[in-house]
ZADREN-589037 format. One record per residue (C-alpha): residue number from 1; residue in one letter; x, y, z. Coordinates in nm, 4 decimals. Layout:
<babas>
+-----+----+----------+----------+----------+
|   i | aa |       xx |       yy |       zz |
+-----+----+----------+----------+----------+
| NUM |  A |        X |        Y |        Z |
...
+-----+----+----------+----------+----------+
</babas>
This chain:
<babas>
+-----+----+----------+----------+----------+
|   i | aa |       xx |       yy |       zz |
+-----+----+----------+----------+----------+
|   1 |  M |  -0.0102 |  -0.0052 |   0.0098 |
|   2 |  I |   0.1403 |   0.3583 |  -0.0934 |
|   3 |  I |   0.1937 |   0.5654 |   0.2120 |
|   4 |  D |   0.0397 |   0.9166 |   0.1185 |
|   5 |  G |   0.2852 |   1.1960 |   0.2562 |
|   6 |  K |   0.1021 |   1.4544 |   0.1734 |
|   7 |  K |  -0.1928 |   1.3979 |   0.3767 |
|   8 |  I |   0.0035 |   1.3045 |   0.6730 |
|   9 |  A |   0.1663 |   1.6557 |   0.6305 |
|  10 |  A |  -0.1516 |   1.8137 |   0.6283 |
|  11 |  K |  -0.2585 |   1.6760 |   0.9703 |
|  12 |  I |   0.0985 |   1.8326 |   1.1191 |
|  13 |  L |   0.0240 |   2.1582 |   0.9640 |
|  14 |  E |  -0.3073 |   2.1556 |   1.1011 |
|  15 |  G |  -0.2063 |   2.0530 |   1.4435 |
|  16 |  A |   0.0989 |   2.3389 |   1.3941 |
|  17 |  K |  -0.1671 |   2.5960 |   1.3363 |
|  18 |  S |  -0.3856 |   2.5579 |   1.5948 |
|  19 |  A |  -0.0868 |   2.5473 |   1.8562 |
|  20 |  I |   0.0208 |   2.9048 |   1.7284 |
|  21 |  T |  -0.1257 |   3.0972 |   2.0461 |
|  22 |  K |   0.0314 |   3.4611 |   1.9567 |
|  23 |  S |   0.2087 |   3.7090 |   1.6661 |
|  24 |  Y |   0.4658 |   3.5039 |   1.5193 |
|  25 |  R |   0.7717 |   3.5939 |   1.4158 |
|  26 |  E |   0.9586 |   3.5709 |   1.0864 |
|  27 |  L |   1.1249 |   3.2335 |   0.9920 |
|  28 |  A |   1.4282 |   3.3047 |   0.7688 |
|  29 |  L |   1.4789 |   3.0372 |   0.5288 |
|  30 |  V |   1.8850 |   3.0627 |   0.3941 |
|  31 |  L |   1.9958 |   2.9488 |   0.0508 |
|  32 |  V |   2.3849 |   2.9730 |  -0.0722 |
|  33 |  G |   2.4226 |   2.9637 |  -0.4756 |
|  34 |  G |   2.1504 |   2.9143 |  -0.7176 |
|  35 |  D |   2.0649 |   2.5286 |  -0.7154 |
|  36 |  A |   1.6977 |   2.4697 |  -0.8451 |
|  37 |  G |   1.6347 |   2.1671 |  -0.6150 |
|  38 |  S |   1.7103 |   2.3483 |  -0.3068 |
|  39 |  L |   1.5728 |   2.6518 |  -0.4015 |
|  40 |  K |   1.2537 |   2.4012 |  -0.4406 |
|  41 |  F |   1.3063 |   2.2787 |  -0.1570 |
|  42 |  L |   1.2473 |   2.6044 |   0.0139 |
|  43 |  E |   0.9748 |   2.7417 |  -0.1584 |
|  44 |  L |   0.7530 |   2.4350 |  -0.0458 |
|  45 |  K |   0.8829 |   2.5504 |   0.3346 |
|  46 |  Q |   0.7823 |   2.8579 |   0.2313 |
|  47 |  K |   0.4261 |   2.7463 |   0.1346 |
|  48 |  A |   0.3581 |   2.4960 |   0.4296 |
|  49 |  A |   0.4891 |   2.7830 |   0.6551 |
|  50 |  G |   0.2249 |   3.0170 |   0.5047 |
|  51 |  K |  -0.0513 |   2.7917 |   0.5823 |
|  52 |  V |  -0.0242 |   2.7602 |   0.9393 |
|  53 |  G |   0.0348 |   3.1994 |   0.9482 |
|  54 |  I |   0.4355 |   3.2068 |   0.9344 |
|  55 |  D |   0.6081 |   3.4918 |   0.7385 |
|  56 |  A |   0.8939 |   3.2676 |   0.5585 |
|  57 |  K |   1.1305 |   3.5335 |   0.4115 |
|  58 |  L |   1.4269 |   3.3545 |   0.1859 |
|  59 |  Y |   1.7631 |   3.5025 |   0.2288 |
|  60 |  K |   1.9896 |   3.4763 |  -0.1081 |
|  61 |  Y |   2.3439 |   3.4660 |  -0.0660 |
|  62 |  S |   2.6471 |   3.4506 |  -0.3529 |
|  63 |  E |   2.7677 |   3.0870 |  -0.4295 |
|  64 |  E |   3.1164 |   3.2793 |  -0.3790 |
|  65 |  I |   3.0236 |   3.3837 |  -0.0116 |
|  66 |  T |   3.3101 |   3.3075 |   0.2511 |
|  67 |  T |   3.2016 |   3.0686 |   0.5691 |
|  68 |  E |   3.3206 |   3.3829 |   0.7606 |
|  69 |  K |   3.0646 |   3.6077 |   0.6142 |
|  70 |  L |   2.8043 |   3.3574 |   0.5950 |
|  71 |  V |   2.8489 |   3.3050 |   0.9402 |
|  72 |  E |   2.8257 |   3.6408 |   1.0336 |
|  73 |  E |   2.4974 |   3.6887 |   0.8383 |
|  74 |  I |   2.3590 |   3.3866 |   1.0574 |
|  75 |  T |   2.4916 |   3.5825 |   1.3306 |
|  76 |  F |   2.2618 |   3.8503 |   1.2557 |
|  77 |  L |   1.9384 |   3.6639 |   1.1736 |
|  78 |  A |   1.9895 |   3.4850 |   1.4952 |
|  79 |  E |   2.0051 |   3.8182 |   1.7271 |
|  80 |  S |   1.7104 |   3.9722 |   1.5550 |
|  81 |  E |   1.4207 |   3.9918 |   1.7418 |
|  82 |  D |   1.2072 |   3.9322 |   1.4536 |
|  83 |  V |   1.3432 |   3.6107 |   1.3680 |
|  84 |  G |   1.1946 |   3.2853 |   1.5381 |
|  85 |  G |   1.3577 |   2.9858 |   1.3205 |
|  86 |  I |   1.6235 |   2.9851 |   1.0914 |
|  87 |  I |   1.6616 |   2.7092 |   0.8315 |
|  88 |  V |   2.0220 |   2.6568 |   0.6211 |
|  89 |  E |   1.9273 |   2.4681 |   0.3017 |
|  90 |  L |   2.1507 |   2.1965 |   0.2416 |
|  91 |  P |   2.3907 |   2.1205 |   0.0602 |
|  92 |  L |   2.6184 |   2.4479 |   0.0761 |
|  93 |  P |   2.9349 |   2.4887 |  -0.1543 |
|  94 |  S |   3.2037 |   2.2635 |  -0.0943 |
|  95 |  H |   3.4203 |   2.5736 |   0.0123 |
|  96 |  I |   3.2046 |   2.6425 |   0.2871 |
|  97 |  I |   3.2252 |   2.4469 |   0.6379 |
|  98 |  S |   2.9035 |   2.3561 |   0.7199 |
|  99 |  E |   2.9496 |   2.2607 |   1.0517 |
| 100 |  R |   3.0757 |   2.6627 |   1.1196 |
| 101 |  V |   2.7506 |   2.7761 |   0.9548 |
| 102 |  L |   2.5103 |   2.5108 |   1.0881 |
| 103 |  D |   2.6664 |   2.6116 |   1.4536 |
| 104 |  A |   2.5559 |   2.9429 |   1.4334 |
| 105 |  V |   2.2161 |   2.8984 |   1.4640 |
| 106 |  P |   2.1227 |   2.8697 |   1.7719 |
| 107 |  V |   1.9068 |   2.6199 |   1.9652 |
| 108 |  S |   1.6222 |   2.8279 |   2.0398 |
| 109 |  K |   1.5674 |   2.8901 |   1.6636 |
| 110 |  D |   1.6865 |   2.5691 |   1.5450 |
| 111 |  P |   1.3425 |   2.4009 |   1.4055 |
| 112 |  D |   1.6113 |   2.1429 |   1.1647 |
| 113 |  M |   1.8282 |   2.0382 |   1.4524 |
| 114 |  L |   2.1386 |   2.0315 |   1.2735 |
| 115 |  S |   2.3601 |   2.2582 |   1.5234 |
| 116 |  G |   2.5515 |   2.0667 |   1.7401 |
| 117 |  A |   2.4144 |   2.2327 |   2.0305 |
| 118 |  A |   2.0656 |   2.0717 |   1.8907 |
| 119 |  Q |   2.2231 |   1.7366 |   1.8451 |
| 120 |  N |   2.3847 |   1.7024 |   2.1777 |
| 121 |  L |   2.0440 |   1.8237 |   2.3272 |
| 122 |  F |   1.8733 |   1.5327 |   2.1298 |
| 123 |  Y |   2.1257 |   1.2641 |   2.1979 |
| 124 |  S |   2.1625 |   1.3144 |   2.5616 |
| 125 |  G |   1.6992 |   1.2833 |   2.5661 |
| 126 |  K |   1.6922 |   1.6609 |   2.6453 |
| 127 |  S |   1.5575 |   1.8030 |   2.3010 |
| 128 |  E |   1.2167 |   1.9703 |   2.3385 |
| 129 |  I |   1.1501 |   1.8843 |   1.9592 |
| 130 |  M |   1.2838 |   1.5874 |   1.7243 |
| 131 |  P |   1.4791 |   1.5709 |   1.4051 |
| 132 |  P |   1.1982 |   1.5901 |   1.1110 |
| 133 |  S |   1.3066 |   1.2854 |   0.9608 |
| 134 |  I |   1.2328 |   1.1503 |   1.3365 |
| 135 |  R |   0.9177 |   1.2979 |   1.3479 |
| 136 |  A |   0.8198 |   1.1430 |   0.9959 |
| 137 |  V |   0.9140 |   0.7883 |   1.0673 |
| 138 |  Q |   0.7413 |   0.8329 |   1.4017 |
| 139 |  E |   0.4412 |   0.9889 |   1.2205 |
| 140 |  I |   0.4379 |   0.7101 |   0.8943 |
| 141 |  I |   0.4469 |   0.4231 |   1.1634 |
| 142 |  E |   0.1382 |   0.5346 |   1.4203 |
| 143 |  N |  -0.0782 |   0.6306 |   1.0709 |
| 144 |  I |  -0.0030 |   0.2390 |   0.9491 |
| 145 |  G |  -0.0448 |   0.0983 |   1.2937 |
| 146 |  F |   0.2974 |  -0.0333 |   1.3108 |
| 147 |  N |   0.4777 |  -0.1043 |   1.6130 |
| 148 |  V |   0.9233 |  -0.1230 |   1.5964 |
| 149 |  R |   0.9145 |  -0.2934 |   1.9302 |
| 150 |  E |   1.1223 |  -0.5877 |   1.8785 |
| 151 |  K |   1.0773 |  -0.5666 |   1.4823 |
| 152 |  N |   1.3997 |  -0.6307 |   1.2849 |
| 153 |  C |   1.4494 |  -0.2550 |   1.1243 |
| 154 |  A |   1.7476 |  -0.1970 |   0.8779 |
| 155 |  V |   1.8597 |   0.1763 |   0.8055 |
| 156 |  F |   2.0540 |   0.2667 |   0.5254 |
| 157 |  G |   2.3264 |   0.4887 |   0.5636 |
| 158 |  Q |   2.4742 |   0.7040 |   0.8170 |
| 159 |  G |   2.4145 |   1.1021 |   0.7282 |
| 160 |  L |   2.3354 |   1.3611 |   0.9651 |
| 161 |  L |   1.9608 |   1.4182 |   0.8456 |
| 162 |  V |   1.8725 |   1.0684 |   0.8585 |
| 163 |  G |   2.0621 |   0.7535 |   0.9191 |
| 164 |  K |   2.2406 |   0.8345 |   1.2103 |
| 165 |  P |   1.9132 |   1.0440 |   1.4136 |
| 166 |  V |   1.6501 |   0.7435 |   1.3002 |
| 167 |  A |   1.8724 |   0.4620 |   1.3888 |
| 168 |  H |   1.9271 |   0.6064 |   1.7073 |
| 169 |  W |   1.5636 |   0.6656 |   1.7636 |
| 170 |  L |   1.4578 |   0.3127 |   1.6629 |
| 171 |  S |   1.7287 |   0.1675 |   1.8946 |
| 172 |  F |   1.5669 |   0.3879 |   2.1942 |
| 173 |  I |   1.1592 |   0.2724 |   2.1237 |
| 174 |  G |   1.2629 |  -0.1077 |   2.1175 |
| 175 |  A |   1.3559 |  -0.1829 |   1.7650 |
| 176 |  K |   1.6236 |  -0.4074 |   1.6511 |
| 177 |  V |   1.8308 |  -0.1628 |   1.4724 |
| 178 |  S |   2.0933 |  -0.2865 |   1.1961 |
| 179 |  V |   2.2575 |   0.0089 |   1.0145 |
| 180 |  I |   2.3965 |  -0.0841 |   0.6919 |
| 181 |  D |   2.6542 |   0.1497 |   0.4973 |
| 182 |  E |   2.9077 |   0.1078 |   0.2188 |
| 183 |  F |   3.1384 |  -0.0820 |   0.4236 |
| 184 |  T |   2.8296 |  -0.3575 |   0.5270 |
| 185 |  P |   3.0026 |  -0.6873 |   0.3251 |
| 186 |  E |   2.6721 |  -0.8518 |   0.2044 |
| 187 |  P |   2.3787 |  -0.5330 |   0.2688 |
| 188 |  R |   2.0960 |  -0.8148 |   0.1424 |
| 189 |  K |   2.1589 |  -1.0765 |   0.3946 |
| 190 |  V |   2.0582 |  -0.7977 |   0.6576 |
| 191 |  S |   1.7953 |  -0.5755 |   0.4869 |
| 192 |  S |   1.5995 |  -0.9048 |   0.3519 |
| 193 |  K |   1.5385 |  -1.0036 |   0.7264 |
| 194 |  A |   1.4037 |  -0.6243 |   0.8099 |
| 195 |  D |   1.0499 |  -0.5963 |   0.9171 |
| 196 |  L |   1.0842 |  -0.2006 |   0.8431 |
| 197 |  I |   1.3521 |  -0.0276 |   0.6121 |
| 198 |  V |   1.4514 |   0.2991 |   0.6527 |
| 199 |  S |   1.6926 |   0.4807 |   0.3737 |
| 200 |  G |   1.8213 |   0.8194 |   0.3192 |
| 201 |  V |   2.1558 |   0.7642 |   0.1164 |
| 202 |  G |   2.0309 |   0.9740 |  -0.2019 |
| 203 |  K |   2.1273 |   0.6519 |  -0.4251 |
| 204 |  P |   1.8901 |   0.5894 |  -0.6480 |
| 205 |  G |   1.7909 |   0.2361 |  -0.7053 |
| 206 |  L |   1.9943 |   0.1084 |  -0.4017 |
| 207 |  I |   1.6823 |  -0.1471 |  -0.2533 |
| 208 |  T |   1.5909 |  -0.3780 |  -0.5106 |
| 209 |  A |   1.3112 |  -0.6662 |  -0.4795 |
| 210 |  D |   1.5771 |  -0.9399 |  -0.3730 |
| 211 |  M |   1.6743 |  -0.7179 |  -0.0506 |
| 212 |  V |   1.3441 |  -0.6359 |   0.0877 |
| 213 |  K |   1.1225 |  -0.9545 |   0.2406 |
| 214 |  D |   0.7264 |  -0.9898 |   0.1517 |
| 215 |  G |   0.5242 |  -0.7744 |   0.4062 |
| 216 |  A |   0.8130 |  -0.5516 |   0.5144 |
| 217 |  V |   0.7143 |  -0.1506 |   0.5524 |
| 218 |  V |   0.9443 |   0.0562 |   0.3570 |
| 219 |  I |   1.0602 |   0.4305 |   0.4216 |
| 220 |  D |   1.2078 |   0.5988 |   0.1390 |
| 221 |  F |   1.4164 |   0.9494 |   0.2209 |
| 222 |  G |   1.6459 |   0.9065 |  -0.0615 |
| 223 |  Y |   1.6033 |   1.1848 |  -0.3506 |
| 224 |  A |   1.8450 |   1.2160 |  -0.6626 |
| 225 |  K |   1.8123 |   1.2732 |  -1.0253 |
| 226 |  A |   1.8207 |   0.9610 |  -1.2285 |
| 227 |  G |   1.7853 |   1.1037 |  -1.6010 |
| 228 |  E |   1.4960 |   1.3688 |  -1.6098 |
| 229 |  E |   1.3210 |   1.2222 |  -1.3130 |
| 230 |  M |   1.3810 |   1.2914 |  -0.9356 |
| 231 |  K |   1.4295 |   0.8538 |  -0.7978 |
| 232 |  G |   1.4595 |   0.7747 |  -0.4454 |
| 233 |  D |   1.6935 |   0.4940 |  -0.3256 |
| 234 |  V |   1.4266 |   0.1992 |  -0.3577 |
| 235 |  D |   1.3405 |   0.0017 |  -0.6578 |
| 236 |  Y |   0.9901 |   0.1529 |  -0.5963 |
| 237 |  D |   0.8199 |  -0.0378 |  -0.9180 |
| 238 |  N |   0.9725 |  -0.3640 |  -0.8220 |
| 239 |  V |   0.9650 |  -0.3417 |  -0.4405 |
| 240 |  S |   0.6514 |  -0.1874 |  -0.4217 |
| 241 |  K |   0.5018 |  -0.5178 |  -0.5426 |
| 242 |  K |   0.6531 |  -0.6746 |  -0.1845 |
| 243 |  A |   0.6029 |  -0.4486 |   0.0844 |
| 244 |  S |   0.2918 |  -0.3894 |   0.2996 |
| 245 |  F |   0.3369 |  -0.0289 |   0.2679 |
| 246 |  I |   0.5826 |   0.2098 |   0.0789 |
| 247 |  T |   0.6483 |   0.5790 |   0.0335 |
| 248 |  P |   0.7014 |   0.6981 |  -0.3179 |
| 249 |  V |   0.9676 |   0.9406 |  -0.4507 |
| 250 |  P |   0.8050 |   1.2393 |  -0.5001 |
| 251 |  G |   0.5156 |   1.2381 |  -0.2445 |
| 252 |  G |   0.5958 |   1.0261 |   0.0426 |
| 253 |  V |   0.8468 |   1.1582 |   0.3303 |
| 254 |  G |   0.9325 |   1.4955 |   0.1493 |
| 255 |  P |   0.5487 |   1.7032 |   0.2365 |
| 256 |  I |   0.5994 |   1.5104 |   0.5622 |
| 257 |  V |   1.0085 |   1.6474 |   0.6712 |
| 258 |  V |   0.8498 |   1.9542 |   0.5493 |
| 259 |  A |   0.5564 |   1.9880 |   0.7781 |
| 260 |  A |   0.7830 |   1.8521 |   1.0734 |
| 261 |  V |   1.0335 |   2.1504 |   1.0326 |
| 262 |  I |   0.7156 |   2.3879 |   1.0457 |
| 263 |  E |   0.6211 |   2.2091 |   1.3641 |
| 264 |  N |   0.9073 |   2.2322 |   1.5488 |
| 265 |  T |   0.9435 |   2.6499 |   1.4457 |
| 266 |  V |   0.5955 |   2.6745 |   1.6625 |
| 267 |  K |   0.7262 |   2.4492 |   1.9255 |
| 268 |  L |   1.0165 |   2.6496 |   1.9612 |
| 269 |  I |   0.8434 |   3.0149 |   1.9373 |
| 270 |  K |   0.5651 |   2.8895 |   2.2168 |
+-----+----+----------+----------+----------+
</babas>
């Protein structure tokens, strides 16, 4: 069965809208360079913010901007009382030290939870919000009535945005988690036993039907261009014939993650 990410996202945004109890400050959306894909993602966040009554403003900077100058700009936004949240769209140009830029966003204004301070709070169990990728997985499994406790879960990738936080959270709530990366000798042997597969690698066609057992739940965060189309990590046409539930790309986890970012922004401001 196909998981309708747009429907789940609408539910999250509706809840976020009802939680706004006071005049809202601006959500700053930071874009470095002119990448069309990054701009599209920010426009989706801007649109979602508007649905709950948040004024999301786009700040564009030249691709040639230095790390020091970008940190200065982020710090300026962070110190403004008019700004309630800051989102830095990744990836940043290769010459920029991403960690320094992300760490310039204070925890109180970091709905993406990408700063070192925000991550430390999360992994120590002290954060009031959760990474958007986790929120997406949480909503999906609750929506389909899937209890992960004692279930075998395979997480592809160990990235900052998806793999690392999702694997941590699944382990925390009682799942038996196996992390698969480029050093895993036989990924199929691991993934084919999994009741839940979560992938966020960004490599189209990475997960094929022979790597998925019948009835598994498959959540695909992957997003990369394959020819003229955007594809996920999963060979959707074939894996969907075996999975009990699966997220499509696009229209699966993407809208839910965007909604989760907006929800986090509301929670930080309250």
